[in-house]
All heavy atoms as an XYZ file, in Angstrom:
936
protein
N     103.425     95.051     76.549
C     103.959     96.265     77.139
C     104.189     96.103     78.643
O     104.767     96.943     79.270
C     103.022     97.433     76.868
C     103.705     98.771     76.962
S     102.662    100.174     76.679
C     102.193     99.961     74.991
N     103.739     95.027     79.238
C     103.906     94.851     80.669
C     105.135     94.016     81.020
O     105.213     93.439     82.083
C     102.647     94.216     81.258
O     102.483     92.925     80.710
N     106.109     93.967     80.126
C     107.309     93.160     80.350
C     108.022     93.537     81.646
O     108.399     92.671     82.423
C     108.263     93.302     79.170
C     109.532     92.510     79.316
C     110.481     92.718     78.158
O     110.068     93.235     77.111
O     111.653     92.360     78.317
N     108.222     94.813     81.899
C     108.910     95.241     83.112
C     108.104     94.872     84.357
O     108.670     94.489     85.376
C     109.197     96.740     83.098
C     110.341     97.140     82.198
C     110.474     98.451     81.788
C     111.286     96.225     81.765
C     111.530     98.843     80.971
C     112.350     96.602     80.950
C     112.464     97.923     80.555
N     106.795     95.006     84.284
C     105.950     94.648     85.419
C     106.042     93.148     85.707
O     106.167     92.743     86.856
C     104.501     95.058     85.168
C     104.310     96.549     85.094
C     104.183     97.195     83.868
C     104.271     97.328     86.244
C     104.012     98.569     83.798
C     104.108     98.704     86.191
C     103.980     99.321     84.955
O     103.818    100.678     84.890
N     105.995     92.341     84.659
C     106.063     90.892     84.863
C     107.453     90.461     85.340
O     107.574     89.519     86.126
C     105.656     90.137     83.600
O     106.535     90.401     82.547
N     108.507     91.151     84.893
C     109.855     90.840     85.388
C     109.938     91.001     86.899
O     110.579     90.199     87.580
C     110.891     91.767     84.746
C     111.539     91.316     83.459
C     112.391     92.427     82.877
C     112.365     90.080     83.663
N     109.287     92.036     87.406
C     109.310     92.281     88.849
C     108.190     91.542     89.575
O     108.161     91.529     90.808
C     109.220     93.786     89.135
C     110.392     94.634     88.646
C     110.177     96.098     88.992
C     111.708     94.138     89.219
N     107.269     90.969     88.823
C     106.174     90.229     89.443
C     105.154     91.112     90.121
O     104.581     90.737     91.144
N     104.926     92.302     89.557
C     103.951     93.230     90.126
C     102.887     93.572     89.090
O     103.112     93.417     87.892
C     104.614     94.541     90.630
C     105.606     94.267     91.750
C     105.305     95.286     89.498
N     101.750     94.051     89.572
C     100.676     94.479     88.688
C     101.020     95.830     88.085
O     101.852     96.574     88.612
C      99.364     94.588     89.468
N     100.374     96.149     86.984
C     100.628     97.422     86.305
C     100.286     98.622     87.186
O     100.883     99.689     87.057
C      99.831     97.461     85.002
C     100.174     98.618     84.123
C      99.442     98.520     82.806
N      99.583     99.753     82.089
C     100.028     99.847     80.862
N     100.349     98.773     80.199
N     100.136    101.010     80.275
N      99.343     98.451     88.091
C      98.950     99.560     88.978
C      99.648     99.479     90.337
O      99.207    100.089     91.312
C      97.435     99.596     89.144
C      96.880     98.328     89.776
O      97.624     97.336     89.925
O      95.676     98.326     90.118
N     100.763     98.770     90.412
C     101.504     98.611     91.668
C     102.001     99.957     92.177
O     102.371    100.843     91.394
C     102.681     97.667     91.466
N     102.037    100.086     93.481
C     102.553    101.315     94.097
C     104.075    101.330     94.037
O     104.713    100.296     93.776
C     102.100    101.390     95.556
O     102.765    100.392     96.316
N     104.656    102.498     94.312
C     106.118    102.609     94.338
C     106.703    101.674     95.387
O     107.747    101.050     95.163
C     106.539    104.049     94.614
C     106.286    104.993     93.457
C     106.729    106.415     93.759
O     107.783    106.593     94.398
O     106.024    107.345     93.342
N     106.023    101.556     96.533
C     106.501    100.682     97.606
C     106.472     99.216     97.180
O     107.407     98.457     97.481
C     105.655    100.886     98.860
N     105.435     98.802     96.465
C     105.342     97.421     95.987
C     106.443     97.117     94.964
O     107.038     96.037     94.978
C     103.972     97.157     95.364
C     102.830     97.152     96.359
C     101.464     97.115     95.694
O     101.265     97.850     94.693
O     100.609     96.356     96.179
N     106.701     98.070     94.094
C     107.755     97.908     93.083
C     109.122     97.793     93.756
O     109.922     96.917     93.427
C     107.717     99.055     92.061
C     106.450     98.937     91.198
C     108.973     99.096     91.206
C     106.160    100.137     90.338
N     109.375     98.660     94.731
C     110.652     98.642     95.448
C     110.834     97.322     96.206
O     111.912     96.716     96.168
C     110.711     99.820     96.430
C     112.030     99.979     97.126
C     112.021    101.238     97.973
C     113.378    101.531     98.553
N     113.398    102.807     99.285
N     109.791     96.858     96.874
C     109.855     95.612     97.632
C     110.138     94.424     96.704
O     110.986     93.571     97.004
C     108.544     95.393     98.385
C     108.529     94.155     99.235
C     107.208     94.027     99.983
C     107.171     92.751    100.802
N     105.898     92.598    101.512
N     109.445     94.375     95.566
C     109.644     93.287     94.604
C     111.062     93.315     94.046
O     111.708     92.270     93.921
C     108.620     93.393     93.477
N     111.560     94.518     93.724
C     112.913     94.647     93.192
C     113.939     94.159     94.213
O     114.845     93.389     93.872
C     113.225     96.089     92.793
C     114.692     96.287     92.511
C     115.273     95.759     91.366
C     115.519     96.954     93.421
C     116.630     95.895     91.115
C     116.869     97.099     93.178
C     117.420     96.574     92.025
O     118.773     96.707     91.789
N     113.825     94.598     95.445
C     114.806     94.220     96.467
C     114.849     92.705     96.666
O     115.923     92.126     96.815
C     114.506     94.930     97.783
C     114.885     96.391     97.721
C     114.731     97.051     99.041
N     115.273     98.392     98.990
C     115.399     99.164    100.042
N     115.015     98.740    101.228
N     115.892    100.366     99.918
N     113.684     92.093     96.656
C     113.618     90.642     96.818
C     114.338     89.935     95.663
O     115.162     89.041     95.877
C     112.165     90.190     96.894
C     111.999     88.706     97.053
C     110.537     88.314     97.081
C     110.416     86.801     97.123
N     109.051     86.361     96.959
N     114.030     90.366     94.436
C     114.652     89.749     93.258
C     116.141     90.080     93.167
O     116.948     89.234     92.753
C     113.928     90.185     91.987
C     112.515     89.630     91.827
C     111.787     90.349     90.702
C     112.552     88.132     91.587
N     116.518     91.296     93.545
C     117.926     91.695     93.497
C     118.759     90.834     94.442
O     119.873     90.426     94.093
C     118.066     93.169     93.847
N     118.209     90.533     95.602
C     118.924     89.665     96.547
C     119.064     88.250     95.987
O     120.081     87.602     96.174
C     118.181     89.623     97.885
C     118.177     90.949     98.618
S     119.817     91.485     99.108
C     120.065     90.479    100.538
N     118.043     87.807     95.278
C     118.063     86.457     94.725
C     119.025     86.322     93.545
O     119.704     85.310     93.398
C     116.651     86.073     94.277
C     116.542     84.681     93.712
C     115.132     84.318     93.288
O     114.169     84.988     93.713
O     114.993     83.358     92.511
N     119.080     87.350     92.687
C     119.848     87.243     91.440
C     121.161     88.007     91.426
O     121.860     87.987     90.413
C     118.987     87.688     90.254
C     117.892     86.705     89.947
C     116.586     86.961     90.304
C     118.177     85.498     89.304
C     115.572     86.047     90.036
C     117.173     84.582     89.030
C     115.877     84.863     89.400
O     114.898     83.962     89.136
N     121.508     88.704     92.497
C     122.763     89.454     92.499
C     123.919     88.483     92.251
O     124.014     87.441     92.893
C     122.958     90.193     93.816
C     124.043     91.209     93.737
N     125.387     90.867     93.772
C     124.000     92.546     93.586
C     126.116     91.951     93.664
N     125.301     92.988     93.549
N     124.806     88.808     91.309
C     125.902     87.900     90.951
C     126.801     87.506     92.127
O     127.385     86.425     92.125
C     126.688     88.670     89.890
C     125.733     89.659     89.342
C     124.793     89.996     90.460
N     126.906     88.356     93.126
C     127.725     88.016     94.294
C     127.052     86.965     95.183
O     127.713     86.322     95.983
C     128.014     89.260     95.134
C     128.965     90.215     94.447
O     129.638     89.794     93.469
O     129.037     91.385     94.866
N     125.740     86.825     95.053
C     124.992     85.876     95.880
C     124.541     84.649     95.100
O     124.159     83.657     95.704
C     123.776     86.567     96.473
C     124.156     87.789     97.299
C     122.975     88.312     97.994
N     123.012     87.701     99.332
C     122.039     87.768    100.199
N     120.939     88.389     99.896
N     122.150     87.207    101.380
N     124.513     84.754     93.776
C     124.009     83.665     92.949
C     125.051     83.328     91.882
O     125.273     84.108     90.962
C     122.693     84.093     92.293
C     122.005     82.971     91.561
O     122.633     82.035     91.099
N     120.693     83.092     91.433
N     125.686     82.168     91.995
C     126.747     81.812     91.050
C     126.245     81.324     89.688
O     127.051     81.085     88.795
C     127.488     80.678     91.778
C     126.448     80.053     92.644
C     125.535     81.181     93.052
N     124.951     81.224     89.524
C     124.383     80.754     88.260
C     124.827     81.654     87.107
O     124.854     82.881     87.242
C     122.860     80.748     88.352
O     122.293     80.594     87.076
N     125.156     81.072     85.942
C     125.576     81.880     84.787
C     124.484     82.852     84.313
O     124.787     83.903     83.764
C     125.878     80.851     83.699
C     126.001     79.548     84.400
C     125.230     79.642     85.675
N     123.229     82.511     84.554
C     122.121     83.367     84.115
C     121.809     84.487     85.112
O     121.067     85.410     84.796
C     120.847     82.545     83.894
C     120.968     81.492     82.816
C     121.575     80.194     83.325
O     121.479     79.890     84.529
O     122.175     79.478     82.501
N     122.360     84.404     86.315
C     122.015     85.353     87.375
C     122.368     86.789     87.016
O     121.570     87.702     87.241
C     122.692     84.954     88.681
N     123.535     87.017     86.452
C     123.959     88.388     86.133
C     123.018     89.024     85.101
O     122.609     90.178     85.253
C     125.393     88.420     85.631
C     125.896     89.839     85.387
C     127.355     89.895     84.992
O     128.025     88.857     84.929
O     127.818     91.026     84.743
N     122.668     88.274     84.064
C     121.769     88.808     83.037
C     120.390     89.107     83.635
O     119.796     90.154     83.350
C     121.639     87.827     81.884
N     119.892     88.209     84.467
C     118.589     88.415     85.108
C     118.648     89.625     86.033
O     117.723     90.440     86.069
C     118.186     87.157     85.884
C     116.840     87.228     86.535
C     115.732     87.112     85.530
C     114.412     86.944     86.253
N     113.295     86.830     85.348
N     119.737     89.775     86.773
C     119.911     90.914     87.666
C     119.882     92.220     86.877
O     119.233     93.189     87.291
C     121.227     90.791     88.441
C     121.483     91.929     89.371
C     120.803     92.028     90.576
C     122.399     92.912     89.053
C     121.027     93.091     91.440
C     122.644     93.974     89.905
C     121.961     94.065     91.111
N     120.543     92.256     85.730
C     120.544     93.460     84.891
C     119.143     93.770     84.372
O     118.737     94.931     84.320
C     121.521     93.307     83.725
C     122.968     93.372     84.153
C     123.909     93.175     82.989
C     125.357     93.221     83.425
N     126.282     93.017     82.310
N     118.395     92.743     83.991
C     117.027     92.942     83.497
C     116.119     93.515     84.580
O     115.378     94.464     84.330
C     116.433     91.622     83.004
C     117.012     91.123     81.711
C     116.437     89.768     81.311
O     115.631     89.191     82.073
O     116.790     89.287     80.226
N     116.181     92.947     85.784
C     115.294     93.444     86.839
C     115.715     94.835     87.303
O     114.871     95.656     87.660
C     115.177     92.456     88.018
C     116.516     92.215     88.693
C     114.529     91.163     87.594
C     116.445     91.397     89.960
N     117.020     95.128     87.244
C     117.485     96.468     87.602
C     116.998     97.494     86.581
O     116.560     98.589     86.951
C     119.020     96.496     87.733
O     119.400     95.580     88.763
C     119.529     97.881     88.060
N     117.047     97.144     85.293
C     116.532     98.040     84.260
C     115.038     98.298     84.480
O     114.576     99.439     84.411
C     116.749     97.451     82.869
C     116.190     98.325     81.759
C     116.237     97.679     80.382
O     116.407     96.447     80.275
O     116.095     98.430     79.404
N     114.292     97.238     84.767
C     112.856     97.378     85.014
C     112.603     98.297     86.201
O     111.761     99.201     86.139
C     112.226     96.007     85.252
N     113.350     98.099     87.268
C     113.175     98.928     88.462
C     113.522    100.388     88.196
O     112.807    101.291     88.631
C     114.024     98.379     89.613
C     113.948     99.221     90.853
C     112.756     99.328     91.571
C     115.050     99.931     91.309
C     112.678    100.112     92.710
C     114.984    100.715     92.443
C     113.795    100.799     93.143
O     113.716    101.590     94.264
N     114.613    100.624     87.483
C     115.025    102.001     87.182
C     113.940    102.756     86.410
O     113.767    103.954     86.602
C     116.344    102.013     86.410
C     117.539    101.591     87.225
C     117.813    102.503     88.406
O     117.723    103.735     88.272
O     118.126    101.967     89.489
N     113.220    102.073     85.556
C     112.150    102.718     84.792
C     110.899    102.877     85.637
O     110.305    103.955     85.699
C     111.828    101.901     83.515
C     113.052    101.830     82.594
C     110.610    102.473     82.790
C     113.669    103.148     82.208
N     110.488    101.822     86.315
C     109.219    101.848     87.035
C     109.256    102.680     88.308
O     108.201    103.124     88.786
C     108.757    100.417     87.343
C     108.493     99.547     86.117
C     108.024     98.167     86.547
C     107.487    100.187     85.174
N     110.427    102.952     88.858
C     110.487    103.764     90.080
C     110.417    105.265     89.787
O     110.107    106.054     90.657
C     111.735    103.440     90.887
C     113.000    104.019     90.306
C     114.197    103.627     91.139
N     115.382    104.293     90.638
C     116.246    104.919     91.406
N     116.074    104.948     92.700
N     117.293    105.491     90.879
N     110.702    105.645     88.565
C     110.676    107.055     88.162
C     109.320    107.356     87.534
O     108.987    106.778     86.495
C     111.798    107.308     87.163
C     111.876    108.744     86.717
O     110.899    109.227     86.091
O     112.902    109.385     86.953
N     108.524    108.248     88.121
C     107.169    108.505     87.606
C     107.123    108.933     86.134
O     106.237    108.497     85.391
C     106.639    109.616     88.511
C     107.438    109.505     89.759
C     108.793    109.006     89.340
N     108.067    109.745     85.688
C     108.061    110.192     84.293
C     108.442    109.059     83.350
O     107.820    108.864     82.306
C     109.001    111.376     84.102
C     108.479    112.647     84.724
C     109.423    113.805     84.511
O     110.634    113.630     84.442
N     108.859    114.996     84.402
N     109.467    108.294     83.698
C     109.874    107.166     82.860
C     108.785    106.096     82.836
O     108.526    105.494     81.807
C     111.187    106.567     83.358
C     112.383    107.456     83.137
C     113.640    106.809     83.684
C     114.847    107.710     83.533
N     116.043    107.083     84.120
N     108.154    105.898     83.986
C     107.080    104.903     84.062
C     105.909    105.299     83.174
O     105.352    104.475     82.457
C     106.631    104.737     85.513
C     105.579    103.667     85.700
C     105.236    103.493     87.163
N     104.225    102.469     87.337
C     103.747    102.094     88.502
N     104.207    102.649     89.620
N     102.823    101.172     88.580
N     105.543    106.577     83.203
C     104.443    107.051     82.362
C     104.783    106.878     80.878
O     103.934    106.466     80.084
C     104.129    108.518     82.674
N     106.018    107.192     80.504
C     106.442    107.018     79.103
C     106.427    105.542     78.727
O     105.988    105.175     77.633
C     107.831    107.610     78.891
N     106.879    104.682     79.628
C     106.871    103.241     79.366
C     105.440    102.723     79.239
O     105.136    101.940     78.341
C     107.606    102.496     80.482
C     107.543    101.003     80.330
C     108.298    100.355     79.365
C     106.711    100.231     81.136
C     108.240     98.979     79.204
C     106.646     98.855     80.987
C     107.405     98.241     80.018
O     107.335     96.883     79.852
N     104.572    103.181     80.127
C     103.171    102.744     80.072
C     102.511    103.163     78.769
O     101.672    102.453     78.228
C     102.383    103.306     81.253
C     102.730    102.625     82.566
O     103.367    101.547     82.538
O     102.355    103.173     83.625
N     102.896    104.307     78.263
C     102.263    104.830     77.049
C     102.873    104.263     75.766
O     102.167    103.945     74.817
C     102.359    106.348     77.036
C     101.570    106.978     75.935
C     101.345    108.423     76.171
N     100.508    108.963     75.114
C     100.224    110.206     74.985
N     100.672    111.079     75.865
N      99.472    110.629     74.002
N     104.207    104.133     75.727
C     104.888    103.769     74.483
C     105.694    102.467     74.545
O     106.298    102.080     73.559
C     105.851    104.885     74.060
C     105.174    106.196     73.792
C     105.372    107.279     74.631
C     104.330    106.342     72.699
C     104.744    108.483     74.387
C     103.698    107.543     72.453
C     103.909    108.617     73.291
O     103.294    109.804     73.056
N     105.756    101.844     75.701
C     106.581    100.652     75.827
C     108.050    101.030     75.891
O     108.404    102.146     76.256
N     108.913    100.109     75.517
C     110.359    100.367     75.593
C     110.792    101.513     74.688
O     111.773    102.186     74.965
C     111.149     99.104     75.254
C     111.181     98.114     76.384
C     112.168     97.012     76.100
C     112.319     96.127     77.310
N     113.324     95.090     77.111
N     110.068    101.759     73.599
C     110.415    102.876     72.711
C     110.301    104.204     73.444
O     111.046    105.136     73.160
C     109.512    102.876     71.482
N     109.412    104.304     74.405
C     109.218    105.534     75.157
C     110.307    105.824     76.161
O     110.440    106.943     76.633
N     111.119    104.832     76.466
C     112.168    105.037     77.463
C     113.560    104.877     76.863
O     114.523    104.663     77.564
C     111.979    104.095     78.675
C     111.747    102.633     78.265
C     110.844    104.544     79.537
C     112.933    101.804     78.409
N     113.646    104.960     75.557
C     114.940    104.914     74.905
C     115.318    103.546     74.404
O     116.474    103.305     74.125
N     114.358    102.643     74.253
C     114.663    101.303     73.808
C     114.626    101.130     72.308
O     114.819    100.044     71.811
N     114.375    102.180     71.552
C     114.274    102.060     70.099
C     115.396    102.840     69.435
O     115.920    103.793     69.982
C     112.928    102.606     69.626
N     115.742    102.458     68.245
C     116.712    103.173     67.406
C     118.021    103.433     68.135
O     118.515    104.545     68.195
C     116.108    104.486     66.896
N     118.572    102.412     68.730
C     119.893    102.529     69.342
C     119.955    103.473     70.514
O     120.888    104.234     70.648
N     118.964    103.451     71.383
C     118.979    104.283     72.569
C     118.197    105.567     72.421
O     118.152    106.364     73.333
N     117.594    105.792     71.285
C     116.749    106.956     71.106
C     115.352    106.603     71.575
O     114.910    105.475     71.435
C     116.686    107.379     69.634
C     117.974    107.963     69.137
C     118.976    107.143     68.646
C     118.192    109.322     69.185
C     120.168    107.661     68.202
C     119.395    109.858     68.733
C     120.373    109.023     68.249
O     121.543    109.536     67.816
N     114.627    107.562     72.121
C     113.272    107.304     72.565
C     112.372    108.464     72.252
O     112.809    109.610     72.168
N     111.106    108.178     72.077
C     110.116    109.203     71.785
C     109.424    109.586     73.081
O     108.864    108.739     73.766
C     109.089    108.674     70.779
C     107.989    109.645     70.383
C     108.593    110.803     69.587
C     106.925    108.951     69.569
N     109.494    110.851     73.443
C     108.833    111.363     74.623
C     107.913    112.505     74.199
O     108.126    113.121     73.170
C     109.848    111.905     75.636
C     110.652    110.828     76.284
C     111.792    110.343     75.686
C     110.261    110.288     77.485
C     112.548    109.347     76.271
C     111.003    109.290     78.094
C     112.147    108.821     77.482
N     106.920    112.773     75.029
C     106.021    113.881     74.742
C     106.256    114.957     75.776
O     106.235    114.698     76.979
C     104.541    113.423     74.772
C     103.604    114.604     74.607
C     104.292    112.389     73.698
N     106.500    116.185     75.297
C     106.599    117.338     76.184
C     105.180    117.648     76.621
O     104.347    118.063     75.823
C     107.216    118.516     75.429
C     107.323    119.770     76.284
O     106.552    119.906     77.259
O     108.164    120.617     75.970
N     104.865    117.429     77.897
C     103.486    117.543     78.358
C     102.983    118.988     78.424
O     101.799    119.215     78.487
C     103.312    116.839     79.694
C     103.490    115.360     79.562
N     102.572    114.557     78.936
C     104.504    114.551     79.936
C     102.996    113.315     78.945
N     104.175    113.279     79.537
N     103.882    119.955     78.380
C     103.450    121.348     78.355
C     102.946    121.731     76.970
O     101.954    122.434     76.837
C     104.593    122.274     78.767
C     104.945    122.150     80.229
C     106.093    123.067     80.616
O     106.383    124.032     79.885
O     106.693    122.804     81.675
N     103.635    121.263     75.933
C     103.261    121.650     74.572
C     102.609    120.517     73.798
O     102.160    120.712     72.680
C     104.510    122.107     73.784
O     105.403    121.004     73.672
C     105.184    123.280     74.452
N     102.583    119.295     74.398
C     102.075    118.084     73.740
C     102.847    117.801     72.440
O     102.328    117.253     71.495
C     100.569    118.187     73.454
C      99.725    118.176     74.698
C      99.891    116.915     75.544
O      99.913    115.822     74.983
O     100.023    117.041     76.768
N     104.114    118.213     72.409
C     104.967    118.006     71.244
C     105.840    116.787     71.463
O     106.554    116.716     72.460
C     105.878    119.232     71.026
O     105.076    120.387     70.944
C     106.710    119.076     69.768
N     105.791    115.816     70.543
C     106.702    114.689     70.688
C     108.134    115.133     70.406
O     108.365    115.976     69.544
C     106.244    113.690     69.635
C     105.179    114.348     68.867
C     104.929    115.704     69.410
N     109.077    114.589     71.155
C     110.474    114.960     70.970
C     111.333    113.711     71.053
O     111.041    112.792     71.801
C     110.902    115.970     72.022
N     112.387    113.672     70.283
C     113.314    112.560     70.291
C     114.385    112.846     71.331
O     114.962    113.921     71.354
C     113.933    112.402     68.905
C     114.727    111.143     68.647
C     113.808    109.928     68.692
C     115.396    111.212     67.297
N     114.646    111.865     72.191
C     115.629    112.041     73.251
C     116.673    110.946     73.174
O     116.403    109.845     72.738
C     114.957    111.939     74.628
C     114.082    113.085     74.943
N     114.435    114.037     75.852
C     112.863    113.433     74.498
C     113.467    114.920     75.953
N     112.497    114.572     75.152
N     117.845    111.274     73.635
C     118.887    110.272     73.835
C     119.638    110.682     75.088
O     120.069    111.819     75.210
C     119.835    110.206     72.648
C     120.919    109.143     72.857
C     121.803    109.027     71.618
N     122.907    108.155     71.894
C     122.930    106.862     71.603
N     121.909    106.301     71.026
N     123.980    106.132     71.873
N     119.775    109.731     75.987
C     120.484    109.970     77.254
C     119.934    111.192     77.969
O     120.664    111.974     78.541
C     121.979    110.117     77.007
N     118.614    111.377     77.917
C     117.970    112.444     78.653
C     118.078    113.814     78.024
O     117.643    114.795     78.596
N     118.653    113.930     76.834
C     118.794    115.236     76.194
C     117.878    115.300     74.983
O     117.847    114.398     74.163
C     120.238    115.464     75.747
C     121.202    115.523     76.899
C     122.598    115.776     76.417
C     123.539    115.810     77.612
N     124.911    116.033     77.216
N     117.131    116.380     74.885
C     116.242    116.538     73.740
C     117.076    116.836     72.507
O     117.932    117.707     72.513
C     115.246    117.670     73.981
C     114.238    117.785     72.864
C     113.137    118.772     73.171
O     112.702    118.868     74.313
O     112.732    119.461     72.232
N     116.830    116.087     71.441
C     117.585    116.293     70.212
C     116.829    117.201     69.254
O     117.372    118.135     68.722
C     117.885    114.956     69.536
C     118.726    113.992     70.361
C     118.883    112.673     69.630
C     120.082    114.590     70.654
N     115.587    116.881     68.997
C     114.789    117.703     68.108
C     113.354    117.210     68.112
O     113.052    116.137     68.604
C     115.345    117.665     66.690
O     115.416    116.340     66.232
N     112.479    118.011     67.549
C     111.073    117.653     67.478
C     110.883    116.610     66.387
O     111.515    116.659     65.344
C     110.219    118.906     67.184
C     108.766    118.542     66.988
C     110.382    119.907     68.311
N     110.010    115.658     66.646
C     109.723    114.597     65.692
C     108.304    114.783     65.183
O     107.415    115.149     65.915
C     109.822    113.217     66.389
C     109.433    112.107     65.445
C     111.218    113.000     66.921
N     108.101    114.513     63.916
C     106.742    114.543     63.370
C     106.483    113.230     62.666
O     107.388    112.612     62.120
C     106.563    115.707     62.410
C     107.505    115.696     61.235
C     107.431    117.021     60.468
N     108.590    117.133     59.616
C     108.590    116.816     58.335
N     107.504    116.392     57.745
N     109.674    116.935     57.613
N     105.264    112.787     62.722
C     104.893    111.539     62.059
C     104.301    111.908     60.707
O     103.161    112.339     60.604
C     103.892    110.772     62.896
N     105.078    111.797     59.671
C     104.650    112.190     58.336
C     103.580    111.239     57.833
O     103.771    110.034     57.801
C     105.849    112.208     57.369
C     106.878    113.221     57.858
C     105.410    112.506     55.942
C     108.159    113.208     57.088
N     102.442    111.806     57.462
C     101.371    111.014     56.878
C     100.579    110.191     57.875
O      99.785    109.355     57.480
N     100.793    110.407     59.154
C     100.076    109.646     60.171
C      99.403    110.609     61.137
O     100.005    111.567     61.582
C     101.019    108.746     60.963
C     101.650    107.679     60.129
N     100.986    106.545     59.758
C     102.883    107.589     59.587
C     101.793    105.787     59.028
N     102.946    106.406     58.905
N      98.159    110.303     61.489
C      97.474    111.104     62.492
C      98.009    110.759     63.878
O      98.012    111.581     64.774
C      95.976    110.853     62.429
N      98.477    109.536     64.039
C      98.972    109.080     65.324
C     100.448    109.431     65.474
O     101.192    109.431     64.512
C      98.802    107.569     65.421
O      99.468    107.087     66.551
N     100.861    109.707     66.682
C     102.266    109.977     66.946
C     102.888    108.822     67.722
O     103.783    109.011     68.516
C     102.414    111.281     67.732
C     102.075    112.532     66.936
C     102.092    113.755     67.823
C     103.030    112.723     65.777
N     102.393    107.618     67.506
C     102.982    106.450     68.138
C     104.409    106.296     67.619
O     104.684    106.547     66.459
C     102.162    105.196     67.822
C     100.773    105.233     68.421
C     100.814    105.265     69.933
O     101.620    104.598     70.543
N      99.953    106.050     70.542
N     105.335    105.864     68.478
C     106.736    105.798     68.068
C     107.000    104.878     66.893
O     107.915    105.100     66.119
C     107.454    105.310     69.312
C     106.410    104.808     70.225
C     105.127    105.459     69.844
N     106.184    103.837     66.719
C     106.433    102.944     65.601
C     106.044    103.584     64.276
O     106.385    103.072     63.220
C     105.703    101.604     65.786
C     104.216    101.767     66.009
O     103.815    102.797     66.554
O     103.466    100.856     65.657
N     105.338    104.717     64.316
C     105.005    105.436     63.093
C     106.064    106.455     62.727
O     106.054    107.002     61.640
C     103.659    106.166     63.229
C     102.514    105.226     63.315
N     101.435    105.483     64.100
C     102.268    104.023     62.738
C     100.572    104.487     64.001
N     101.065    103.595     63.178
N     106.963    106.752     63.649
C     108.005    107.738     63.409
C     109.302    107.031     63.058
O     109.676    106.065     63.698
C     108.223    108.587     64.668
S     106.784    109.542     65.141
N     109.964    107.544     62.094
C     111.245    107.000     61.697
C     112.320    108.056     61.982
O     112.040    109.237     62.016
C     111.241    106.645     60.209
C     110.276    105.527     59.885
C     110.348    105.184     58.411
C     109.494    104.019     58.026
N     108.212    103.900     58.603
N     113.532    107.609     62.202
C     114.617    108.532     62.485
C     114.759    109.560     61.372
O     115.099    110.711     61.605
C     115.918    107.751     62.683
C     117.027    108.443     63.440
C     116.530    109.007     64.750
C     118.167    107.497     63.671
N     114.417    109.170     60.129
C     114.493    110.093     58.990
C     113.458    111.198     59.076
O     113.564    112.204     58.389
C     114.320    109.322     57.680
N     112.445    111.033     59.969
C     111.409    112.039     60.100
C     111.785    113.151     61.079
O     110.996    114.025     61.359
C     110.092    111.393     60.586
C     109.532    110.426     59.571
O     109.853    110.557     58.375
O     108.770    109.542     59.970
N     112.995    113.116     61.592
C     113.419    114.141     62.554
C     113.531    115.473     61.842
O     114.137    115.592     60.796
C     114.778    113.754     63.197
C     115.274    114.867     64.107
C     114.642    112.457     63.950
N     112.933    116.468     62.445
C     112.964    117.814     61.881
C     114.254    118.483     62.322
O     114.566    118.510     63.495
C     111.766    118.632     62.353
C     111.813    120.043     61.791
C     110.476    117.940     61.963
N     115.008    118.989     61.388
C     116.296    119.623     61.710
C     116.107    120.941     62.412
O     115.156    121.587     62.342
C     117.104    119.825     60.443
């Protein structure tokens, strides 16, 4: 689950300033305009994705709790988020709540226990 942290070379408890500093350093190194390597563009996109998640406190918390599934990395861009006011898990896509999700037959609401077919209409 620490893939984004390791991409940026920071600890899981890194501050926002440490994350930003690590991203800027790597972005300068891998930016396609500065690095002609064929792998540079893909690496730049990976570190940018990591930074976009880790710099946002809500996205970071979802990533820390659920991994990539918590930030929309599962089921073709769908992600499982928890509404912290009601503690209700909800399926999101592109930041819009689609519907409440329930984990049928499971006490846990981990995203790998929920299937797209379990979406409540």
